[in-house]
ZALUM-137351 format. One line per field, with one value per residue (C-alpha): residue number from 0; residue in one letter; x, y, z. Coordinates in steps of 0.2 Angstrom, whole numbers, plus 5000, padded with zeros to 4 digits. Last residue first. Example, Ala and Ser with C-alpha at 12.3 -4.5 7.8 and 13.67 -1.06 7.14 Angstrom:
! ZALUM-137351
n	[1,0]
res	[s,a]
px	[5068,5062]
py	[4995,4978]
pz	[5036,5039]
This chain:
! ZALUM-137351
n	[555,554,553,552,551,550,549,548,547,546,545,544,543,542,541,540,539,538,537,536,535,534,533,532,531,530,529,528,527,526,525,524,523,522,521,520,519,518,517,516,515,514,513,512,511,510,509,508,507,506,505,504,503,502,501,500,499,498,497,496,495,494,493,492,491,490,489,488,487,486,485,484,483,482,481,480,479,478,477,476,475,474,473,472,471,470,469,468,467,466,465,464,463,462,461,460,459,458,457,456,455,454,453,452,451,450,449,448,447,446,445,444,443,442,441,440,439,438,437,436,435,434,433,432,431,430,429,428,427,426,425,424,423,422,421,420,419,418,417,416,415,414,413,412,411,410,409,408,407,406,405,404,403,402,401,400,399,398,397,396,395,394,393,392,391,390,389,388,387,386,385,384,383,382,381,380,379,378,377,376,375,374,373,372,371,370,369,368,367,366,365,364,363,362,361,360,359,358,357,356,355,354,353,352,351,350,349,348,347,346,345,344,343,342,341,340,339,338,337,336,335,334,333,332,331,330,329,328,327,326,325,324,323,322,321,320,319,318,317,316,315,314,313,312,311,310,309,308,307,306,305,304,303,302,301,300,299,298,297,296,295,294,293,292,291,290,289,288,287,286,285,284,283,282,281,280,279,278,277,276,275,274,273,272,271,270,269,268,267,266,265,264,263,262,261,260,259,258,257,256,255,254,253,252,251,250,249,248,247,246,245,244,243,242,241,240,239,238,237,236,235,234,233,232,231,230,229,228,227,226,225,224,223,222,221,220,219,218,217,216,215,214,213,212,211,210,209,208,207,206,205,204,203,202,201,200,199,198,197,196,195,194,193,192,191,190,189,188,187,186,185,184,183,182,181,180,179,178,177,176,175,174,173,172,171,170,169,168,167,166,165,164,163,162,161,160,159,158,157,156,155,154,153,152,151,150,149,148,147,146,145,144,143,142,141,140,139,138,137,136,135,134,133,132,131,130,129,128,127,126,125,124,123,122,121,120,119,118,117,116,115,114,113,112,111,110,109,108,107,106,105,104,103,102,101,100,99,98,97,96,95,94,93,92,91,90,89,88,87,86,85,84,83,82,81,80,79,78,77,76,75,74,73,72,71,70,69,68,67,66,65,64,63,62,61,60,59,58,57,56,55,54,53,52,51,50,49,48,47,46,45,44,43,42,41,40,39,38,37,36,35,34,33,32,31,30,29,28,27,26,25,24,23,22,21,20,19,18,17,16,15,14,13,12,11,10,9,8,7,6,5,4,3,2,1,0]
res	[a,q,f,c,d,m,k,v,d,t,v,d,l,q,l,i,e,a,r,c,g,l,i,s,g,v,n,p,y,t,r,g,l,d,g,h,v,f,e,k,i,y,t,g,a,q,t,c,l,h,l,l,f,y,q,s,s,g,a,i,k,e,i,k,m,w,h,i,i,k,e,r,e,l,p,s,r,r,h,l,v,r,v,p,t,k,q,l,v,k,l,d,t,f,s,s,l,k,h,e,d,e,n,e,f,p,r,s,i,w,v,l,a,v,y,q,k,q,k,e,a,e,g,e,r,m,l,e,w,g,q,s,g,l,f,r,i,n,k,v,r,v,l,k,s,e,l,s,n,i,k,t,e,i,e,k,i,l,l,d,s,p,f,q,r,a,n,l,i,e,v,l,f,p,r,g,t,g,l,m,r,v,d,i,d,e,r,g,a,a,h,f,k,y,k,d,g,q,c,v,p,l,i,n,s,g,v,i,e,e,v,s,a,e,g,i,r,e,d,d,i,i,w,r,s,q,s,v,n,r,s,y,k,l,y,r,g,g,v,y,v,s,t,k,y,c,q,f,v,l,s,c,s,g,n,s,n,v,k,e,l,p,f,k,s,l,g,v,r,d,d,k,c,g,n,s,s,n,s,t,l,d,h,s,e,v,k,q,l,d,t,s,n,k,l,l,d,t,a,d,i,k,r,r,k,y,c,d,n,s,e,s,i,p,e,k,e,s,l,a,d,s,l,t,y,t,l,q,v,r,f,s,n,e,n,c,k,v,d,l,l,k,e,l,p,n,t,i,s,l,k,l,f,d,e,v,t,i,c,s,s,p,f,k,e,t,l,w,t,e,f,s,y,k,e,k,i,y,s,w,v,a,q,e,n,d,l,v,v,s,p,l,s,v,q,l,c,f,s,d,i,q,y,g,g,q,k,v,p,d,a,v,a,a,a,f,d,c,a,h,s,k,k,v,s,i,g,n,d,d,i,y,l,l,q,l,i,g,l,c,v,r,c,v,e,q,s,e,k,e,v,d,i,v,g,k,s,e,g,v,g,g,n,a,a,g,a,d,g,h,e,e,v,e,r,l,i,a,s,l,l,p,t,t,v,s,p,r,s,c,i,h,e,h,l,g,f,q,k,l,i,c,r,a,c,v,g,n,s,l,l,d,k,l,v,q,p,p,l,s,l,v,a,r,r,l,f,v,l,d,d,n,d,a,e,a,a,s,s,v,h,a,n,t,t,d,s,h,l,a,a,g,d,s,a,m]
px	[4760,4767,4786,4786,4770,4773,4761,4770,4757,4754,4768,4766,4768,4767,4766,4763,4760,4747,4746,4730,4722,4715,4723,4739,4741,4739,4751,4751,4765,4781,4795,4783,4792,4792,4774,4767,4758,4767,4783,4780,4774,4790,4784,4796,4784,4767,4755,4741,4734,4726,4726,4722,4714,4719,4712,4695,4698,4686,4685,4698,4692,4698,4701,4704,4716,4719,4732,4744,4756,4774,4783,4801,4811,4830,4843,4853,4852,4864,4865,4848,4839,4831,4827,4817,4822,4809,4792,4779,4762,4750,4733,4728,4711,4706,4689,4694,4705,4691,4677,4686,4690,4671,4667,4678,4695,4697,4711,4730,4731,4737,4740,4743,4748,4743,4752,4750,4764,4763,4775,4778,4797,4798,4789,4803,4818,4815,4814,4829,4839,4834,4839,4856,4848,4831,4829,4813,4806,4787,4787,4798,4796,4806,4807,4800,4814,4813,4817,4804,4800,4819,4820,4804,4810,4827,4818,4807,4823,4831,4816,4816,4834,4848,4862,4879,4896,4890,4903,4893,4875,4863,4849,4834,4819,4801,4792,4778,4760,4753,4766,4783,4785,4792,4804,4819,4813,4806,4816,4813,4811,4825,4843,4854,4872,4880,4897,4909,4895,4891,4873,4866,4878,4872,4854,4852,4865,4855,4838,4842,4857,4848,4832,4843,4845,4843,4843,4858,4875,4889,4906,4904,4887,4883,4867,4865,4852,4833,4833,4825,4818,4801,4798,4786,4796,4788,4799,4795,4805,4821,4837,4849,4864,4879,4893,4901,4920,4936,4953,4970,4983,4998,5013,5020,5037,5053,5063,5072,5076,5065,5074,5067,5057,5068,5059,5047,5052,5049,5032,5027,5031,5013,5005,4987,4983,4967,4953,4961,4974,4966,4949,4956,4966,4951,4954,4944,4941,4936,4920,4920,4905,4897,4884,4898,4910,4927,4936,4954,4957,4969,4981,4982,4975,4983,4971,4977,4988,4992,4985,4994,5011,5027,5020,5014,5031,5029,5044,5053,5051,5035,5044,5056,5042,5031,5018,5000,4991,4974,4966,4948,4936,4919,4903,4888,4889,4893,4899,4912,4905,4906,4916,4928,4944,4936,4930,4947,4956,4944,4946,4965,4972,4957,4958,4976,4974,4960,4971,4986,4975,4969,4976,4972,4975,4982,5000,5003,4995,4995,5013,5020,5024,5035,5034,5027,5040,5046,5030,5018,5030,5033,5015,5010,5024,5020,5002,5006,5018,5004,4992,5005,5008,4990,4993,4982,4965,4958,4940,4933,4915,4909,4896,4884,4892,4891,4908,4918,4932,4945,4939,4938,4955,4963,4955,4968,4983,4975,4972,4991,4995,4983,4991,5007,5025,5020,5034,5033,5043,5041,5035,5024,5008,5015,5026,5021,5027,5014,5024,5009,5010,5029,5030,5018,5029,5046,5045,5054,5070,5069,5081,5087,5079,5068,5084,5084,5070,5079,5095,5084,5077,5082,5072,5057,5057,5064,5056,5050,5066,5077,5066,5065,5084,5096,5105,5092,5078,5087,5091,5072,5068,5080,5073,5055,5060,5069,5053,5041,5027,5029,5013,5002,4983,4984,4996,4984,4970,4983,4990,4984,5001,5003,4998,5013,5025,5017,5017,5035,5041,5047,5064,5070,5081,5065,5056,5069,5072,5054,5052,5067,5060,5044,5031,5025,5041,5042,5023,5026,5041,5031,5016,5027,5037,5021,5014,5030,5029,5011,5016,5031,5019,5007,5021,5028,5010,5008,5025,5020,5003,5012,5025,5011,5002,5018,5021,5004,5006,5022,5014,5000]
py	[5235,5251,5252,5266,5275,5290,5300,5302,5300,5304,5315,5320,5338,5344,5361,5373,5391,5403,5422,5430,5436,5419,5419,5428,5415,5400,5407,5418,5421,5413,5425,5435,5431,5413,5412,5402,5388,5389,5389,5373,5365,5369,5364,5353,5341,5350,5350,5340,5346,5340,5354,5347,5360,5370,5387,5382,5365,5353,5342,5344,5350,5342,5354,5350,5358,5356,5357,5369,5374,5380,5395,5396,5411,5408,5411,5395,5382,5377,5391,5397,5382,5389,5406,5397,5399,5411,5404,5410,5401,5396,5389,5374,5373,5384,5382,5372,5386,5399,5387,5382,5400,5404,5390,5399,5395,5405,5417,5416,5401,5383,5370,5351,5346,5332,5330,5324,5324,5326,5319,5328,5330,5312,5305,5293,5297,5281,5269,5277,5275,5257,5250,5242,5227,5231,5219,5222,5229,5232,5238,5245,5249,5261,5266,5249,5248,5229,5226,5215,5226,5226,5207,5204,5215,5207,5190,5195,5201,5184,5175,5186,5181,5192,5196,5192,5201,5219,5232,5247,5244,5258,5257,5265,5274,5278,5286,5277,5273,5281,5288,5297,5306,5324,5329,5324,5334,5324,5319,5318,5303,5293,5288,5278,5274,5257,5249,5236,5224,5207,5208,5200,5210,5227,5225,5225,5240,5250,5249,5254,5265,5275,5277,5285,5283,5291,5309,5321,5311,5322,5323,5341,5338,5320,5316,5299,5300,5301,5307,5298,5308,5311,5292,5282,5282,5272,5266,5261,5250,5248,5237,5244,5238,5249,5244,5228,5228,5220,5228,5223,5237,5239,5249,5253,5246,5256,5244,5237,5254,5263,5271,5288,5287,5289,5297,5311,5324,5311,5306,5325,5327,5320,5337,5333,5332,5323,5318,5303,5297,5302,5295,5278,5278,5277,5281,5273,5283,5272,5278,5284,5279,5294,5283,5270,5277,5281,5265,5271,5290,5291,5281,5295,5294,5307,5317,5317,5329,5324,5339,5351,5346,5348,5340,5324,5316,5314,5322,5308,5307,5298,5283,5278,5281,5270,5277,5270,5255,5252,5235,5234,5219,5227,5218,5228,5220,5227,5210,5196,5179,5167,5152,5164,5155,5152,5170,5176,5165,5173,5191,5191,5195,5205,5216,5219,5224,5236,5245,5245,5253,5244,5252,5266,5270,5252,5250,5235,5241,5260,5260,5246,5259,5268,5287,5291,5280,5293,5302,5287,5277,5291,5296,5279,5278,5295,5290,5275,5285,5297,5283,5276,5294,5295,5282,5267,5262,5245,5239,5221,5219,5203,5190,5179,5185,5180,5187,5178,5190,5177,5172,5189,5193,5178,5181,5195,5184,5170,5181,5185,5167,5164,5179,5170,5173,5184,5196,5204,5218,5220,5236,5227,5231,5224,5232,5226,5216,5207,5211,5221,5232,5234,5253,5251,5262,5261,5242,5236,5227,5208,5197,5183,5166,5169,5168,5150,5148,5156,5145,5129,5135,5120,5109,5120,5121,5132,5131,5149,5155,5146,5152,5170,5172,5163,5177,5191,5180,5172,5190,5194,5177,5182,5199,5192,5180,5193,5204,5190,5181,5165,5167,5167,5171,5190,5187,5184,5196,5210,5208,5226,5232,5243,5227,5219,5232,5234,5215,5214,5227,5245,5249,5261,5247,5236,5250,5252,5234,5230,5245,5240,5222,5228,5215,5199,5189,5194,5190,5173,5169,5175,5164,5148,5152,5154,5138,5129,5136,5130,5112,5112,5117,5103,5090,5096,5094,5077,5071,5076,5067,5051,5052,5054,5039,5029,5033,5028,5012,5009,5012,5000]
pz	[5042,5036,5034,5021,5015,5025,5037,5053,5067,5085,5089,5107,5116,5133,5142,5127,5131,5125,5129,5122,5106,5101,5084,5091,5104,5093,5080,5065,5064,5071,5076,5086,5103,5099,5095,5109,5100,5083,5092,5100,5084,5073,5056,5047,5039,5035,5049,5057,5073,5089,5103,5120,5132,5148,5153,5159,5168,5176,5160,5148,5131,5115,5100,5082,5070,5051,5038,5046,5032,5033,5026,5031,5036,5038,5052,5048,5062,5076,5088,5082,5089,5104,5096,5082,5064,5057,5054,5042,5044,5030,5036,5026,5034,5049,5056,5071,5079,5077,5083,5098,5103,5101,5113,5126,5134,5150,5150,5150,5139,5142,5129,5130,5112,5101,5085,5067,5054,5035,5022,5006,5007,5013,4997,4993,5004,5015,5001,4992,5008,5011,4994,4999,5008,5016,5031,5039,5055,5055,5073,5087,5105,5116,5134,5140,5153,5154,5136,5128,5113,5109,5109,5100,5086,5085,5085,5070,5061,5065,5057,5042,5039,5044,5031,5037,5035,5036,5031,5038,5044,5042,5054,5046,5054,5051,5066,5075,5070,5086,5098,5098,5115,5116,5129,5120,5105,5090,5074,5056,5045,5054,5052,5064,5059,5062,5065,5059,5054,5061,5054,5070,5081,5074,5076,5095,5097,5084,5092,5110,5105,5092,5102,5116,5134,5151,5145,5142,5145,5152,5143,5140,5131,5126,5117,5108,5095,5097,5115,5129,5144,5139,5138,5127,5111,5096,5082,5064,5053,5043,5042,5030,5020,5017,5005,5010,5012,5006,5007,5000,5003,4990,4991,4974,4968,4972,4982,4967,4960,4947,4933,4927,4911,4895,4888,4894,4881,4867,4873,4876,4857,4854,4857,4855,4874,4878,4866,4857,4869,4884,4879,4874,4890,4900,4919,4933,4949,4964,4971,4989,4999,5007,5017,5015,5027,5018,5014,5009,5005,5020,5009,4997,4979,4969,4958,4940,4930,4912,4903,4916,4910,4920,4936,4926,4927,4946,4956,4965,4984,4981,4973,4987,5000,4991,4979,4982,4976,4982,4978,4983,4984,4985,4990,4984,4967,4950,4944,4948,4950,4965,4970,4980,4973,4956,4954,4960,4946,4933,4939,4941,4924,4917,4933,4931,4913,4917,4929,4918,4904,4888,4872,4860,4842,4839,4833,4821,4805,4807,4814,4802,4788,4799,4797,4815,4823,4836,4838,4840,4850,4862,4863,4869,4881,4888,4890,4900,4911,4915,4919,4931,4938,4944,4958,4955,4962,4958,4961,4960,4963,4971,4970,4981,4997,5016,5023,5036,5036,5034,5017,5010,5018,5009,4992,4987,4992,4982,4967,4967,4967,4953,4943,4944,4950,4965,4971,4988,4995,5014,5021,5034,5025,5008,4995,4978,4962,4952,4936,4930,4946,4945,4943,4928,4917,4924,4926,4941,4936,4936,4945,4934,4937,4922,4911,4915,4903,4888,4892,4891,4875,4864,4875,4875,4856,4843,4825,4824,4831,4819,4804,4809,4812,4823,4832,4831,4834,4849,4856,4855,4863,4878,4880,4880,4893,4904,4903,4908,4899,4910,4919,4903,4908,4904,4889,4875,4880,4882,4864,4859,4854,4869,4879,4873,4879,4896,4898,4893,4906,4900,4907,4892,4885,4884,4875,4862,4859,4857,4845,4835,4834,4824,4830,4821,4825,4843,4845,4837,4848,4863,4859,4856,4872,4882,4875,4880,4897,4899,4893,4905,4919,4914,4913,4930,4938,4930,4936,4954,4952,4946,4960,4973,4965,4965,4983,4988,4979,4988,5004,5000]
């Protein structure tokens, strides 16, 4: 049995070696054909200027053929070019793997960092620990990208690959393109062999690693809410040098700093994608810039870009309606001079129970308006969203129901929630639909400075769609702009209190954003008309409750 196992292991090893040899042979055949089909003087020119094999071949539109070929390296291209010069076209075309042992050994030589892509297409980078890393194959590089995804425990059904590069890389690409076009403008092969545009380094890298990454993660790549982001930044050795774009405004691009990584997902940063086609055809027309930029400055062995792998989920939302039964609970956490105001907040009670289930990094609480800390939220409740940043798990309907039950069973009974549901990434749009047109209903306990008469009840109840001008209330002037706003009081109804002549309950429906307290007492004349001016006496509001927020979302 042991000998059988050893034999099986030997067969497997031989199969892998054979497969690798076949791959090397295919790469050699492809490279020979490429060298024979392209102008040798340009290949030698670019190689001598420190341009890597992949950057050279992609300039001639061969990117689809070299993305999946691990052996397409600069030393190998140089060796084949020498072989063609020494043995001629026929000898190079008939050469085999066995005859090219010296060519393959060239791979062991240390490679210079490409002056155009700065090592990106050579799969060279500096990791988080400042160590220079070289991956020999796109599959190996994809494995390094996939590791944080697997370790993060994300529940995904697809992913979106994003790549962010230093602007100098695009400038270098443009300089190479312009250099070839200008220097060899009178060559007959230029229009036949040299395309008017070519794929960018960013897109080439994506093309190289997308398929192996799909296999490693067992999901497809598309425009999904789960992002796999590769952010390249200039290393210390590179950033000390002046970028080539500084001398020509038409090549300037925004530099991507390390601090730009992973902004919060409400204001999620979009990775900028540069299209070399548009730059070459619609950008700077002066092709002499290519000649003026060459040769590009040599990059030392430690001059490759720093690379950060990151994976994150764009925000997902859990929405519903909340009711607040206490006059000492704020909507959001309220701290002044390191001292908490109120005994709790709706944000903390609701958010702290949802976040662990979604396994996110943190949460943000959003609501359709807000009530003051001393105002209760009753009736149908106020629509809210809990935004989960970088959620690793999506809660099932059963888990959502358990969250609702847990919050409603809290001993404090300060807050209750209803109609909770998981909304994915569409929650924000759902909340904003119709918010500007929403109406709110209130009930206020009002005191006036004289006995309340039947005529007073008739006056207040007779108004429909009463227009009110409100200047920013004195109590919020320290945080709001001093503006004048027109609001509408849709209707008012009176509920008398038995045994009291100066107190009554005022039920009213208003346009969203109306300051109810100020509508009652007038705010030193800053809100007009107001209850006091209508009744011709002093009016004060003692208590206020919100009884309905009229919005379609999160209804039962």
